[in-house]
N, C-alpha and C positions, 0 to 999 in steps of 0.2 A: 474393676473387680477381677480377681484371679479365676483361672479356669476351674479350680476345684469348687469354688462357690457357685459358678454357673452350672456345674454338674449336679451339685446338691439340689439346686432349684429344679433342674430338668427331671431328676429322679422323683422329687415330690410331685410334680405335675403328672408324670407318667403313672405313678402309683395311685394318685387320687382321681386321675382322669378329669381334672378340672383346674383351671387357672385360679378360680375364686377360692376353692377349698385349699389349694396349695398356698395361696397368699395368706389365708387365715392361719394355716398350720405354721408357716414360716414367720408370721408376724410382719408381713410386708404388704405394701399396696399392690393391688392386682396389676396395675400398669408396670410396676417394677418387675414383677414376675414374668410378665409377657416380654418385656424388653430384654431380660436376662436370657430367656430361651432364644429369642431372635439373635442376640449377640453370639450365643453358642452355635447356632445354625450358620451364621456368617463366618465364624472362626473355623468351623469344620467343613464348610462348603457343601452342606447337604441339608435337606429338609428332615427334621426329626419328628415332627408331630403333624397329624392330620387334625385340623381344627374345623369344627362345625358349631352351629348355634347350640347344640344340645350336649356334646361331649367332646373330649379330646382323647386321641389314641395315637400311640407311636407308629411311625412308618417302619419299614423293614430296617432301615439304618438306625432308627430310633430304638428299636427293640435290641439290636446288637449293642448299641451304646449303653442302654439301660442295664443290661445284664453285666457288662464289663464294669460299669460305673459303681454298681452296688458293692462289689468286692473291693474296688479301689478305694471308695470312701470309707468302708469299714476298716480297711488296712490303715488308712490315714488317721482315723480316729484312734486306732490302737497304737500307732506309732507316736502320736502326740503324748500318750501317757506311758509309753514303754519304760522310760527311765525315771518315772516319778515314783519314788518309794513311799512318799507321804501321801496317804489317801485324801488329805484335805485339798490337794492340788487338782483333783478331778474337776472338770468343768463341762459345760455344754447343756443342751436342753434334753430333758427326759420326759417322755410321754407315756402314761400308764393308764389302763382301765381296770377297774375292780368292782365287785359287787357293792351295792349301796350300803348295806348294813355293816360290812367289814370296813369300808372306807370311813364311815361315820363313827363306829364304836371302837375299832382297834387301831386303824392306821392314822387317821387325822390327829387324834390326841397325842400320838407318839412321834409324829412326823418331825417335830423340832429336834429330836435326837439325831435324825439323819442329816438335816440341814446344818446342824451344828458341826457335824463331822465333815460335811462337804458343802460349804457355803457358796461355792462357785457353780454348783449344779442348779439349773433352773427346772423346777418340777411342774408338769402339767398333769393333773390327776382327774380322770373322768370316772364318775361313779354311776353305774347303771346296772340293770338286771337283764339287758339284752345281750345277745352274742355279737359283739362288734367284729368288724372285719379288720384284723390287725394291720394288714399290709395296706389296704385301700384307705384306711382312716389314719394311717401314719403313726401307729403306736409302736413303741419300742418293746413293750411286753404287756401281757394282760394276765390278770389273776382270775381263774375260773373255778367255780364250785360245781361239781357234778362230773358225769362221764364225759370225756373229751374224745372227739373224733375229728382230728385235724391233721390229715396225713402230710400236709405241706408245711407244718410248723413243728418246731421242737417242743416237746412237753417235758417239763421238769416237775415231777410229783413232789408235793410237800407233805403229804400225809392224808389222814382221814379225819373228818369232822363228826364227832358224836351227834346223834339226833335225839330230840325230846318231843314228847307229846305234851301240850299245855293248853290251858284255858284261863279265862279271867275269873275273878271272884264273882262278878255280876252274872256271868254265864252259869257258874256252878251253883249259885244261889237259886237260879231259875230252873235248871235242869237236873241238878244233883251231880255227884261225882261218880263217874263210871268205875266199877270195880273189876269188870271182866269184859270180854269181847261181846258177849250177849247183850250187855247193857247199852252198847253203842247203837242198837236199833232205836233207842229213845233219844238219841243225841244228834247234833248237827255238826258237820265238818265244813270249814272254810276251804274251798277248793283253790289250789294254786296251779296255774298252767303257764307255760312260756309264751303261748300265743292264744289270745282270746278266740273262742270258737272251737278250740280243741277240748277234749274231755279229760277230767282228772281221773287218776287211777283209784281214787277212794282212800280209805285208811290202809296204810301199808305197815307190815310188821314182819319180823323174821321168826320163822318157826324152825328152829335148828339152823340149817343152812339154806332153807327154802324161803323165798320171799312170797308172802301171802298178801292178797289185796281184798279188802272188805268194802263193798259199796256202801256209801253213807249218804244220807240226805244232807242238803245244804242249799241255801238260797243265795249265797254269795260266791262268786268266782273272781279271782284277781290275777294279775300278771306282774305285780310289783311287790317287793318284799315289804316296803313301808306300808302299803295298803293291807298286806297280809297280816302284819303285826297289829296295825291299827284296827282292823276288823275284829281281831281277837280281843284286843283291849276293850273294844266296844261291846263285847258280850255276844258276838254273832256266831261263835262256834269254836270248835277245837282246831288247833293247827299242829302240824308236824314240821319242826324247823331245826336247823343246826343250833346246837347249844351256844356256839360262839355269838350268834345274833341275838339271843334272848336271855343270856345269863344275867344281865343287869336287871331285866324285868322280873326274873325269878327271884333274885336276891332282894329286890325291893318289895316283893310280895304282890306286885301288880299282876303277875301270871303265876300259875301253879302247875307243877308236873303231874301227869296222869299216866296210868297204865305203864309203869316202868318195866314190866315184864314183856311188853309188846311194843318194841321200838323198831322204827325203820332201820335199814342198814346204814352205817356211816357213809357220808358223802365224800368222795375224793376231792382234794383241792390241789390245783396245779398252777404253775406259771407256764405261759406259752410265749414263744418268741420266734422270730423269723430265722430260717436256716441261712447262716452265713459263716464264712470261714473264721472270722474274728469278731466276737461280740465286743462292742465298746466297753471299756472298763467301768464307765459310770453306770451302765446297765447292769453289769455283773455285780457291782457294789450294792446297787439298790435291791436286786433280787436276793442277794445274800442277807441283807438287813431284814428284808421282808420275811424270808424264811425263818430267821431267828426270832422275829417278832411273833410269828404265828405258831412257833413250835409248841408253846405251852397249851395251845388249843387243839393240836393234832396228835399229841402223844409221841412226838418225835424228839 
């Protein structure tokens, strides 16, 4: 195996702090990953990793090699595609994380368009509503909805997602349709929080340029968008969600818009990726495709 491949393996182990996770990420047996790191240590004549039963961390020499190797590998990825004018020649593995609803409703149904353009790119798509650690979990880029505070990552804004208030037919049949903010005292809100145990801000709406929050009763709190929509469809309360996630449910009549004069502020949507001198062309190609795909939902 050439030195570059040994360096790729070492970088993944260093970023994930685990031989097992690096092996899963690279699609290799754990024993092969361990052997490759040992081969690199033998080649360089120095110990690169401190190994314990619980975690793996770079030695001082390992830290130096890791920092230099990241740029070197990024440069090599760029060099491989430097003279390829035909985008269909892009190749390699691409690992992305994005919110569940967007992956299911917008990206997955259209993904064949990207793979038709770039059949040699191997895609690994994670869909979750948690904030993944891009570097430690080995993602090339992540799609985030909401305010981003990631000083160590590059943020590429894609636009703003309009929000809607909605409820199911069953809920409205039981509680009636609210016509104004005062009516909400007789209604129930399904609370969404990133982490269970924290408190919801209640019903949010813009009053001019000012964000207002109205406490509302509710017996259900969730931290997953599928559960959020499912509870709404089950008639458990009102939700406030990005239009991109519930547009099909509104069109089909399963959900209904409410209080259109009292909407939450639009939610920013962004792509995040690691700081590096040269971003691999396959990553840039996917981010550009994704931005164009979502443009119709962001007004850009």
